[in-house]
Structure formats: structure tokens, C-alpha cells
C-alpha positions as CSV (number, residue, x, y, z in Angstrom):
1,M,0.1,-0.1,-0.2
2,N,1.4,3.3,-1.2
3,I,0.8,6.7,0.7
4,N,-1.2,8.4,-1.4
5,W,-3.8,5.3,-1.8
6,I,-3.9,5.9,1.9
7,I,-4.7,9.2,1.9
8,N,-7.4,8.7,-0.6
9,M,-9.1,6.5,1.3
10,V,-8.9,8.4,4.6
11,L,-10.4,11.6,2.2
12,R,-13.1,9.6,0.6
13,R,-14.4,8.3,4.4
14,L,-14.0,12.3,5.5
15,V,-16.0,13.5,2.3
16,S,-19.0,10.6,1.9
17,R,-19.3,11.4,6.1
18,A,-19.8,15.2,5.5
19,V,-22.3,15.0,2.5
20,G,-24.1,12.3,4.4
21,A,-24.2,14.5,7.6
22,G,-25.2,17.7,5.2
23,V,-28.4,15.4,3.6
24,N,-29.1,14.4,6.8
25,A,-29.5,18.2,8.0
26,G,-31.4,19.1,5.1
27,I,-33.8,16.3,5.4
28,N,-34.2,17.2,9.1
29,A,-34.6,21.0,8.4
30,V,-37.6,20.3,5.6
31,A,-39.3,18.0,8.1
32,R,-39.3,20.3,10.7
33,R,-40.3,23.3,8.7
34,S,-43.5,21.2,7.0
35,K,-44.7,20.7,10.6
36,P,-47.0,22.9,12.0
37,Q,-46.1,25.0,14.5
38,D,-48.0,26.2,17.4
39,R,-46.8,29.0,19.4
40,G,-49.7,29.1,22.1
41,Q,-51.2,32.4,20.9
42,G,-54.5,30.7,20.0
43,Q,-54.9,31.6,16.4
44,I,-57.0,29.4,14.7
45,A,-55.9,28.8,10.9
46,P,-59.0,29.6,8.6
47,P,-61.1,26.9,7.0
48,V,-59.2,26.1,3.6
49,Q,-62.2,27.2,1.7
50,Q,-62.3,30.6,3.3
51,A,-58.6,30.6,3.0
52,G,-58.7,30.7,-0.2
53,R,-61.4,33.2,-1.4
54,S,-60.0,35.8,0.7
55,R,-56.8,35.3,-1.5
56,I,-58.8,36.0,-4.5
57,P,-60.1,39.5,-5.4
58,S,-63.3,39.9,-6.1
59,V,-64.2,40.7,-9.6
60,K,-66.8,43.8,-10.4
61,Q,-69.3,42.7,-13.1
62,G,-69.1,45.2,-15.8
63,R,-71.6,46.5,-17.9
64,R,-72.4,44.0,-21.3
65,Q,-71.6,45.9,-24.4
66,R,-74.1,45.4,-27.3
């Protein structure tokens, strides 16, 4: 075994562990972000139907042209 081979093996393990830790951290961050955060302020989320309506601006009916 040559010194270059040993260095390459050590670096390969270190890099693979670092990449694995980064992937796990990213997955955990996304999982934490998707959970609903309850801060205890008593805020109730509006139902889906009402929330959808509040985001869509109402359109006034114009006069029809002949």
C-alpha cells in the first residue's frame, strides 16, 4: 500500500461522512419546516375554503356591451 492510496481512502471516508451529514441536516430542516408550528397564541387557521376566497380578489361585474 502506498501513501497516496491511504490518503485517498481517508479523504473518501471524510467526504462521504460530511456529505451524509449535510443530506441528513437538509432532510431534518425540511421535516421541521413542514410541521405546523404552534406558538400558543390561540390563533386558529381559517378553513381551506375561506383562506382560498380571501386571497382571490372579487371581480366587479361590468356592463355588457351590445
